[in-house]
C-alpha positions as CSV (number, residue, x, y, z in Angstrom):
1,M,0.0,0.0,0.0
2,S,1.2,3.5,-0.7
3,R,1.3,5.8,2.3
4,R,-0.2,9.2,1.7
5,A,2.1,11.5,3.5
6,D,0.0,14.5,4.7
7,L,2.9,16.9,4.0
8,P,3.3,20.2,2.2
9,H,4.9,19.8,-1.3
10,Y,7.9,21.9,-0.5
11,L,8.3,24.3,2.5
12,P,6.9,24.1,6.0
13,A,4.1,26.6,6.6
14,A,6.0,27.8,9.7
15,L,8.9,29.0,7.5
16,I,6.6,30.7,5.0
17,G,5.0,32.5,7.9
18,G,8.3,34.2,8.7
19,F,7.8,36.3,5.6
20,G,4.4,37.6,6.6
21,I,2.4,39.3,9.3
22,P,1.6,37.4,12.5
23,N,-2.1,36.7,13.2
24,P,-2.8,38.2,16.6
25,R,-5.8,35.8,17.1
26,R,-4.0,32.6,16.3
27,K,-0.7,31.6,17.7
28,G,2.0,30.2,15.4
29,A,3.8,31.2,12.3
30,R,1.7,29.0,10.0
31,Y,-1.2,31.4,10.5
32,A,0.8,34.5,9.5
33,S,-0.5,36.4,6.4
34,V,1.6,36.4,3.3
35,C,1.2,37.3,-0.4
36,M,2.1,35.0,-3.3
37,R,2.8,35.5,-7.0
38,R,2.7,32.4,-9.2
39,R,4.8,31.9,-12.4
40,A,1.8,30.4,-14.1
41,T,-1.1,32.3,-15.8
42,P,-2.8,34.4,-14.6
43,D,0.3,36.2,-13.4
44,V,-1.1,38.1,-10.4
45,V,-0.2,38.6,-6.8
46,V,-2.7,37.0,-4.4
47,G,-3.3,37.4,-0.7
48,P,-3.1,38.2,2.0
49,L,-3.6,34.5,2.9
50,P,-2.5,32.2,5.7
51,A,0.9,30.5,5.3
52,E,-0.8,27.2,6.0
53,R,-2.8,27.5,2.8
54,I,0.2,27.7,0.4
55,G,1.8,24.8,-1.3
56,A,-0.2,21.8,-0.1
57,E,0.1,19.0,-2.6
58,Y,-0.4,15.4,-1.6
59,G,1.2,12.2,-2.8
60,V,4.6,13.9,-3.6
61,Y,6.5,11.6,-1.2
62,D,4.4,8.4,-1.7
63,V,6.2,5.1,-1.7
64,D,4.4,2.3,-3.7
65,R,6.5,-0.6,-2.4
66,P,7.8,0.4,1.1
67,D,10.6,-1.8,2.6
68,Q,13.3,-1.5,5.3
69,D,15.5,0.8,3.2
70,L,12.6,3.0,1.9
71,P,9.9,3.1,4.5
72,G,6.6,4.8,3.5
73,D,7.2,7.6,6.0
74,F,10.8,8.3,5.0
75,A,10.1,11.9,4.2
76,E,8.1,12.6,7.3
77,I,11.0,11.3,9.4
78,L,13.4,13.7,7.7
79,W,11.0,16.7,8.2
80,Q,10.2,15.9,11.8
81,A,13.9,16.1,12.7
82,Y,13.9,19.9,12.3
83,E,10.6,21.4,11.2
84,S,9.1,22.1,14.6
85,D,12.3,23.8,15.8
86,L,12.9,25.9,12.6
87,P,10.7,28.9,13.5
88,S,12.5,29.5,16.8
89,A,15.9,28.9,15.2
90,A,15.2,31.4,12.4
91,A,14.0,33.9,15.0
92,A,17.2,33.4,17.1
93,L,19.3,33.9,14.0
94,E,17.4,37.1,13.1
95,S,17.7,38.5,16.7
96,G,21.4,37.7,17.0
97,L,20.9,35.1,19.7
98,C,21.6,32.0,17.7
99,Q,23.0,29.1,19.7
100,R,24.6,25.9,18.4
101,D,21.4,23.9,18.6
102,D,19.6,26.7,16.5
103,W,22.4,26.5,13.9
104,L,22.2,22.7,13.7
105,T,18.4,23.0,13.1
106,I,19.1,25.6,10.3
107,L,21.6,23.2,8.7
108,L,19.0,20.4,8.7
109,H,16.7,22.7,6.9
110,I,19.3,23.7,4.3
111,Q,20.1,20.0,3.8
112,A,16.4,19.1,3.3
113,Q,15.9,21.8,0.6
114,S,18.0,19.8,-1.8
115,I,15.2,17.2,-2.0
116,R,12.0,19.0,-0.8
117,H,11.5,21.4,-3.6
118,P,8.8,20.9,-6.4
119,D,11.4,20.5,-9.2
120,F,13.2,17.6,-7.7
121,A,11.2,14.8,-9.5
122,R,12.1,16.3,-12.9
123,V,15.8,16.8,-12.0
124,A,16.0,13.3,-10.6
125,T,14.3,11.7,-13.6
126,E,16.8,13.5,-15.9
127,H,19.7,12.3,-13.8
128,L,18.5,8.7,-13.6
129,T,17.8,8.5,-17.4
130,G,21.0,10.1,-18.4
131,A,22.8,6.8,-19.1
132,G,20.1,5.6,-21.5
133,R,18.0,3.9,-18.8
134,D,14.3,3.7,-18.9
135,A,12.3,6.4,-17.0
136,P,12.4,5.6,-13.3
137,D,9.2,4.7,-11.4
138,R,8.2,6.7,-8.3
139,D,10.1,4.6,-5.8
140,E,13.3,5.0,-7.8
141,V,12.8,8.8,-7.6
142,Q,12.2,8.5,-3.8
143,R,15.4,6.5,-3.4
144,Q,17.2,9.2,-5.2
145,R,15.8,11.7,-2.7
146,Q,17.4,9.6,0.0
147,R,20.8,9.5,-1.8
148,T,20.7,13.3,-2.5
149,H,19.9,14.1,1.1
150,L,22.9,12.2,2.3
151,E,25.1,13.7,-0.4
152,S,23.9,17.2,0.6
153,R,25.3,16.8,4.1
154,A,28.7,16.2,2.6
155,L,28.3,19.3,0.5
156,L,27.5,21.3,3.6
157,S,30.7,20.0,5.3
158,Q,32.8,21.4,2.4
159,A,31.1,24.8,2.5
160,R,31.5,28.1,4.3
161,F,28.5,30.0,5.7
162,A,27.5,33.6,6.4
163,V,24.5,35.3,7.9
164,I,23.0,37.7,5.4
165,R,20.7,40.5,6.7
166,R,18.8,43.2,4.9
167,S,20.0,46.7,5.6
168,K,17.6,49.4,6.8
169,N,16.5,50.7,3.4
170,A,16.6,47.5,1.5
171,R,13.5,45.5,0.6
172,R,12.6,42.3,2.5
173,F,13.8,38.9,1.3
174,L,11.4,36.9,-0.9
175,L,11.0,33.1,-0.7
176,N,10.4,30.9,-3.7
177,D,9.1,27.4,-3.5
178,K,12.6,25.9,-3.9
179,G,13.5,27.6,-0.7
180,Y,16.8,29.0,-2.1
181,V,18.4,31.0,-4.8
182,S,21.7,30.2,-6.6
183,V,24.4,32.9,-6.8
184,G,27.9,32.9,-8.3
185,D,30.8,35.1,-9.1
186,V,32.5,34.3,-12.4
187,A,35.1,36.9,-11.6
188,L,36.3,34.7,-8.7
189,G,35.1,31.3,-9.9
190,T,32.9,30.9,-6.8
191,R,29.4,29.4,-6.4
192,G,26.9,29.9,-3.6
193,V,23.3,29.2,-2.5
194,L,21.3,31.6,-0.4
195,F,18.5,30.3,1.9
196,P,16.1,33.0,3.1
197,L,14.7,32.2,6.6
198,T,12.6,35.3,7.3
199,G,12.0,38.5,5.5
200,N,15.0,40.0,7.3
201,V,17.6,37.3,7.4
202,A,19.1,34.5,5.2
203,V,22.1,32.1,5.2
204,L,24.5,32.2,2.3
205,M,26.5,29.0,1.6
206,A,29.8,29.3,-0.4
207,V,30.1,25.9,-2.1
208,S,33.4,24.0,-1.8
209,E,35.2,26.8,-0.1
210,A,36.0,25.1,3.3
211,V,39.6,25.1,4.5
212,P,41.3,22.8,6.9
213,G,40.1,23.6,10.4
214,D,36.6,24.7,9.4
215,D,33.7,23.3,11.4
216,F,30.5,23.9,9.5
217,E,28.4,22.9,12.5
218,A,30.0,25.5,14.8
219,G,28.2,28.4,13.2
220,P,28.5,30.9,10.4
221,L,31.9,32.3,9.4
222,A,30.7,35.9,8.7
223,E,27.8,38.3,8.8
224,R,26.9,40.8,6.1
225,A,24.0,43.2,5.4
226,L,22.7,43.6,1.8
227,N,22.4,47.1,0.6
228,V,19.5,48.2,-1.6
229,R,21.1,47.1,-4.9
230,G,22.3,43.9,-3.4
231,M,18.9,42.9,-2.2
232,D,17.3,43.8,-5.5
233,I,19.7,41.5,-7.2
234,I,18.9,38.6,-4.8
235,N,15.1,39.1,-5.0
236,G,15.2,39.3,-8.8
237,S,17.2,36.1,-8.9
238,T,14.6,34.5,-6.5
239,W,11.9,35.1,-9.0
240,E,14.0,34.0,-12.0
241,L,15.4,30.7,-10.6
242,N,14.7,27.9,-13.0
243,G,11.9,25.4,-11.9
244,I,10.1,27.5,-9.3
245,T,6.3,27.9,-9.4
246,C,5.8,30.9,-7.0
247,V,7.4,33.5,-4.8
248,I,6.1,34.4,-1.3
249,G,6.5,37.7,0.5
250,H,5.2,40.2,3.0
251,P,1.7,41.5,2.1
252,D,3.0,45.1,2.2
253,D,5.5,44.2,-0.6
254,A,2.8,43.0,-3.0
255,P,3.1,46.0,-5.4
256,W,6.8,45.6,-6.1
257,I,6.6,41.8,-6.1
258,G,4.1,42.2,-9.0
259,E,6.7,44.3,-10.9
260,L,9.4,41.6,-10.9
261,E,10.5,40.8,-14.4
262,D,12.5,38.1,-16.1
263,G,15.9,39.5,-17.1
264,D,19.5,38.7,-17.9
265,R,20.8,36.2,-15.4
266,T,24.2,37.9,-15.5
267,V,24.4,41.1,-13.6
268,K,27.1,43.5,-12.7
269,M,27.8,44.2,-9.0
270,P,27.3,47.7,-7.8
271,P,30.5,49.8,-7.7
272,L,30.6,49.6,-3.9
273,G,29.6,46.0,-3.8
274,P,26.4,44.3,-2.6
275,Y,26.9,44.8,1.1
276,A,26.4,47.9,3.3
277,G,29.5,49.1,5.0
278,S,31.7,46.6,3.2
279,R,34.3,47.1,0.4
280,E,33.8,43.6,-0.9
281,G,33.0,43.6,-4.6
282,G,31.0,40.4,-4.8
283,M,28.5,38.3,-3.0
284,L,31.0,35.6,-1.9
285,D,34.2,37.6,-1.2
286,W,33.8,37.0,2.6
287,A,34.4,33.3,2.1
288,L,38.0,33.9,0.7
289,T,41.1,35.4,2.1
290,P,42.4,38.7,0.4
291,D,45.2,36.7,-1.2
292,Q,42.6,34.2,-2.7
293,V,40.6,37.1,-4.1
294,R,43.6,38.6,-5.8
295,Q,44.8,35.2,-7.2
296,R,41.4,34.3,-8.5
297,H,40.9,37.8,-10.0
298,R,44.1,37.4,-11.9
299,K,43.1,33.9,-13.1
300,Y,39.5,34.5,-14.2
301,V,39.6,38.2,-15.1
302,L,43.1,39.3,-16.0
303,G,43.7,36.0,-17.7
304,G,40.9,36.8,-20.1
305,S,38.7,33.8,-19.4
306,V,35.7,35.7,-18.2
307,S,34.4,39.2,-17.6
308,P,34.0,40.7,-14.1
309,F,30.3,40.0,-13.6
310,A,28.4,38.0,-11.0
311,T,26.0,35.4,-12.4
312,M,22.8,34.8,-10.5
């Protein structure tokens, strides 16, 4: 028998609620009011509506032939490991009071986003059929979820992390239904993934930049505040990320969310960089030493292989 997992398709409602307005009559982030813009037609911003009403789709994690290695509730087990603690962990990070247990909860959330988003089945199917194999059945896709989840933990261990806040005059973070946005700097040959946790704070992961002695579970390496232009770049990329179906935001932000447009995925950083009060020229400079920045700049820019742009 297939087990019908009563789970949201992608993001926990409690996380979505962190981008909205709390309901004074009902306790819990899942009841917060948010707005949403879908990629599909009609292209309109809807809301305010409760976070709990967004993204419900059943059967996504069903297992047709459960066994010891792939139990019918495998997804629920993964979500239960962190989901109830995520709102308080995100609030602690936003307030500057994040402790080790909060950070470990946030890492579990980041790890889960590799398999929880609505585009996973398509990506997994393309991967599994890449060697000329027949299209996988649903259980093969679910087994790939398990493998990807484990591989994602190893990816985290090889990364460096920073807390990213919005500066006073910048717009709030948006959330798409993948739960992240990819960033990169072709001038330095760096890649990153940004995970918004509330409208005011996110975590940015610099992929494969760990050095001996790093402990990814100890906490973030740096903290930065996005200036107005830096936040506009991130929010534009949140809307443009391939495979999303919607973006979610604060109801007060509905007018400018409705004005987001598809554009060139390669954008030039502002002259003073994306961060307030920082002389860093790119999104991921904080993950490198000054010597590494100079060396990579000579390799990728002065060597003529790329132009000094950041690709989102």
